[in-house]
Steps between C-alpha positions, in 0.01 A plus 500: 500500500677804645858502621599760757871436521780496246570139593341240273239280660634160594281193515557237767768326294710821477489555122431862398176580323380816337161649435258266326546512126246435230544458132563791268152448357347543848696821554403637159134415560508680836668810351257518209203447730600769751718722282836648587630855462865577445597867515828681475663829412827557319656844540811631331652809666810693408635746758165503683314577174238248406556401139265209460229325698342177386205361693424134452174343606424139421172329583500126440158337519248299307261682269214447746703634793609801295140574404398484867774758568353724227776436246388420146708724274583213264136492388511860373854510360482468118843337493377216723131461418346449157167624638665821624681541168173454312324754724784749452480460121122532502523821705762644266293398196191672641699816579642511147155448344360795698794718398457401135128580518593850628758560227308370195246788491780756532692340212185497281448874559857590407 
């Protein structure tokens, strides 16, 4: 329902009504299904000199909606994913083994 005036819609009995409201669960389901972006900038200036700029971007969505938008950073962040942490440790372990294999012959010759 769309209202075009600032006046609330009045039914035939004269009591004011507002836009149709659903439950909080319905609203949350709709937001997670579609996603919502909240963006803002905070700037601190002193005498026309920019001292600090903070850019805030917030994307609220379900995991499936985020994946459809190409966002999946939580899967590769070692702090959030045990699989990513394991892969990071395996990569570091392999790198250290190669380095050790390079250094062992040099240490034997010395």
